[in-house]
MDTraj code that builds the backbone (N, CA, C; nanometers):
import mdtraj as md
import numpy as np

residues = "UNK UNK UNK UNK UNK UNK UNK UNK UNK UNK UNK UNK UNK UNK UNK UNK UNK UNK UNK UNK UNK UNK UNK UNK UNK UNK UNK UNK UNK UNK UNK UNK UNK UNK UNK UNK UNK UNK UNK UNK UNK UNK UNK UNK UNK UNK UNK UNK UNK UNK UNK UNK UNK UNK UNK UNK UNK UNK UNK".split()
xyz = np.array([
    [0.5388, 7.6308, 0.3716],
    [0.5962, 7.5982, 0.2425],
    [0.4914, 7.6230, 0.1342],
    [0.5267, 7.7036, 0.0402],
    [0.4293, 7.7326, -0.0649],
    [0.4315, 7.6253, -0.1734],
    [0.3205, 7.6088, -0.2384],
    [0.3088, 7.5100, -0.3448],
    [0.3847, 7.5578, -0.4682],
    [0.4440, 7.4616, -0.5354],
    [0.5116, 7.4939, -0.6608],
    [0.4068, 7.5093, -0.7701],
    [0.4325, 7.6018, -0.8573],
    [0.3381, 7.6172, -0.9679],
    [0.3711, 7.5178, -1.0801],
    [0.2866, 7.5150, -1.1787],
    [0.2997, 7.4197, -1.2888],
    [0.4349, 7.4333, -1.3586],
    [0.4774, 7.5552, -1.3849],
    [0.6028, 7.5777, -1.4569],
    [0.7217, 7.5241, -1.3772],
    [0.7243, 7.5474, -1.2481],
    [0.8334, 7.4973, -1.1649],
    [0.8355, 7.3454, -1.1631],
    [0.7197, 7.2853, -1.1521],
    [0.7111, 7.1388, -1.1528],
    [0.7538, 7.0824, -1.2880],
    [0.7145, 7.1479, -1.3960],
    [0.7531, 7.1033, -1.5295],
    [0.9046, 7.1099, -1.5454],
    [0.9646, 7.2186, -1.5017],
    [1.1102, 7.2344, -1.5124],
    [1.1829, 7.1291, -1.4291],
    [1.1308, 7.1024, -1.3102],
    [1.1910, 7.0009, -1.2247],
    [1.1805, 6.8631, -1.2893],
    [1.0655, 6.8322, -1.3434],
    [1.0453, 6.7049, -1.4124],
    [1.1351, 6.6943, -1.5357],
    [1.1461, 6.8026, -1.6079],
    [1.2312, 6.8064, -1.7266],
    [1.3766, 6.7797, -1.6884],
    [1.4241, 6.8409, -1.5816],
    [1.5613, 6.8196, -1.5354],
    [1.5837, 6.6748, -1.4927],
    [1.4879, 6.6186, -1.4203],
    [1.4989, 6.4795, -1.3771],
    [1.5000, 6.3841, -1.4965],
    [1.4173, 6.4114, -1.5957],
    [1.4116, 6.3274, -1.7144],
    [1.5438, 6.3342, -1.7918],
    [1.6005, 6.4532, -1.8034],
    [1.7300, 6.4675, -1.8713],
    [1.8400, 6.3929, -1.7962],
    [1.8347, 6.3975, -1.6638],
    [1.9314, 6.3239, -1.5831],
    [1.9149, 6.1738, -1.6052],
    [1.7909, 6.1285, -1.6099],
    [1.7631, 5.9876, -1.6367],
    [1.8186, 5.9460, -1.7732],
    [1.7952, 6.0274, -1.8751],
    [1.8448, 5.9942, -2.0091],
    [1.9971, 5.9886, -2.0118],
    [2.0606, 6.0790, -1.9417],
    [2.2062, 6.0800, -1.9347],
    [2.2577, 5.9528, -1.8682],
    [2.1962, 5.9150, -1.7559],
    [2.2362, 5.7924, -1.6867],
    [2.2112, 5.6704, -1.7735],
    [2.0996, 5.6700, -1.8441],
    [2.0660, 5.5575, -1.9321],
    [2.1700, 5.5446, -2.0430],
    [2.2125, 5.6558, -2.0983],
    [2.3158, 5.6545, -2.2026],
    [2.4459, 5.5961, -2.1483],
    [2.4829, 5.6338, -2.0261],
    [2.6049, 5.5804, -1.9650],
    [2.5957, 5.4295, -1.9438],
    [2.4789, 5.3828, -1.9050],
    [2.4585, 5.2384, -1.8860],
    [2.4729, 5.1660, -2.0199],
    [2.4136, 5.2220, -2.1240],
    [2.4244, 5.1585, -2.2561],
    [2.5686, 5.1563, -2.3057],
    [2.6428, 5.2632, -2.2801],
    [2.7848, 5.2659, -2.3179],
    [2.8619, 5.1587, -2.2414],
    [2.8327, 5.1451, -2.1134],
    [2.9004, 5.0435, -2.0317],
    [2.8703, 4.9035, -2.0826],
    [2.7452, 4.8792, -2.1191],
    [2.7080, 4.7487, -2.1736],
    [2.7851, 4.7230, -2.3033],
    [2.7957, 4.8242, -2.3870],
    [2.8716, 4.8094, -2.5113],
    [3.0180, 4.7773, -2.4860],
    [3.0765, 4.8442, -2.3863],
    [3.2161, 4.8175, -2.3521],
    [3.2325, 4.6755, -2.2982],
    [3.1382, 4.6311, -2.2170],
    [3.1453, 4.4948, -2.1638],
    [3.1326, 4.3919, -2.2753],
    [3.0463, 4.4196, -2.3698],
    [3.0317, 4.3264, -2.4831],
    [3.1607, 4.3198, -2.5638],
    [3.2251, 4.4354, -2.5842],
    [3.3514, 4.4375, -2.6581],
    [3.4586, 4.3588, -2.5827],
    [3.4686, 4.3802, -2.4522],
    [3.5650, 4.3060, -2.3708],
    [3.5349, 4.1566, -2.3752],
    [3.4075, 4.1218, -2.3718],
    [3.3666, 3.9821, -2.3776],
    [3.4126, 3.9182, -2.5086],
    [3.3965, 3.9901, -2.6181],
    [3.4390, 3.9376, -2.7482],
    [3.5902, 3.9181, -2.7524],
    [3.6639, 4.0114, -2.6955],
    [3.8104, 4.0000, -2.6918],
    [3.8518, 3.8780, -2.6098],
    [3.7901, 3.8626, -2.4930],
    [3.8235, 3.7485, -2.4077],
    [3.7853, 3.6159, -2.4733],
    [3.6697, 3.6126, -2.5412],
    [3.6299, 3.4908, -2.6122],
    [3.7332, 3.4566, -2.7188],
    [3.7815, 3.5593, -2.7890],
    [3.8833, 3.5366, -2.8918],
    [4.0112, 3.4791, -2.8340],
    [4.0515, 3.5297, -2.7196],
    [4.1727, 3.4791, -2.6539],
    [4.1543, 3.3336, -2.6122],
    [4.0398, 3.3033, -2.5522],
    [4.0144, 3.1658, -2.5108],
    [4.0134, 3.0708, -2.6299],
    [3.9462, 3.1114, -2.7368],
    [3.9397, 3.0261, -2.8563],
    [4.0776, 3.0092, -2.9191],
    [4.1589, 3.1123, -2.9134],
    [4.2950, 3.1065, -2.9682],
    [4.3751, 2.9968, -2.8999],
    [4.3538, 2.9797, -2.7713],
    [4.4265, 2.8777, -2.6958],
    [4.3506, 2.7458, -2.6856],
    [4.2456, 2.7337, -2.7658],
    [4.1732, 2.6078, -2.7738],
    [4.0820, 2.5793, -2.6557],
    [4.0469, 2.6810, -2.5828],
    [3.9574, 2.6625, -2.4684],
    [3.8146, 2.6816, -2.5171],
    [3.7351, 2.5778, -2.5022],
    [3.5965, 2.5858, -2.5471],
    [3.5116, 2.6607, -2.4459],
    [3.4152, 2.7331, -2.4984],
    [3.3265, 2.8128, -2.4142],
    [3.1872, 2.7509, -2.4214],
    [3.1299, 2.7158, -2.3049],
    [2.9938, 2.6612, -2.3067],
    [2.8959, 2.7601, -2.3711],
    [2.8004, 2.7090, -2.4434],
    [2.7050, 2.7911, -2.5176],
    [2.6348, 2.8930, -2.4284],
    [2.6015, 2.8554, -2.3056],
    [2.5285, 2.9479, -2.2203],
    [2.6101, 3.0709, -2.1820],
    [2.7441, 3.0665, -2.2000],
    [2.8282, 3.1812, -2.1687],
    [2.8715, 3.2603, -2.2902],
    [2.8389, 3.2109, -2.4095],
    [2.8863, 3.2757, -2.5319],
    [2.8198, 3.4119, -2.5525],
    [2.6898, 3.4187, -2.5360],
    [2.6183, 3.5436, -2.5595],
    [2.6052, 3.6226, -2.4302],
    [2.6420, 3.7484, -2.4384],
    [2.6315, 3.8364, -2.3225],
    [2.5215, 3.9366, -2.3449],
])
top = md.Topology()
chain = top.add_chain()
for i, resn in enumerate(residues, 1):
    res = top.add_residue(resn, chain, resSeq=i)
    for name in ("N", "CA", "C"):
        top.add_atom(name, md.element.get_by_symbol(name[0]), res)
traj = md.Trajectory(xyz[None], top)
């Protein structure tokens, strides 16, 4: 097996980093969606007079 040269290693690292950034963006989007759903559910609970303990209010 021959050694990879600097350019090949750089390209491989660059591809891995781009994949990481893409996955990170998806995680952040998912967190945003969960926060939105949490706010909707909190609104529904409050509408029906159900109190939410403080430790569960912030997500």
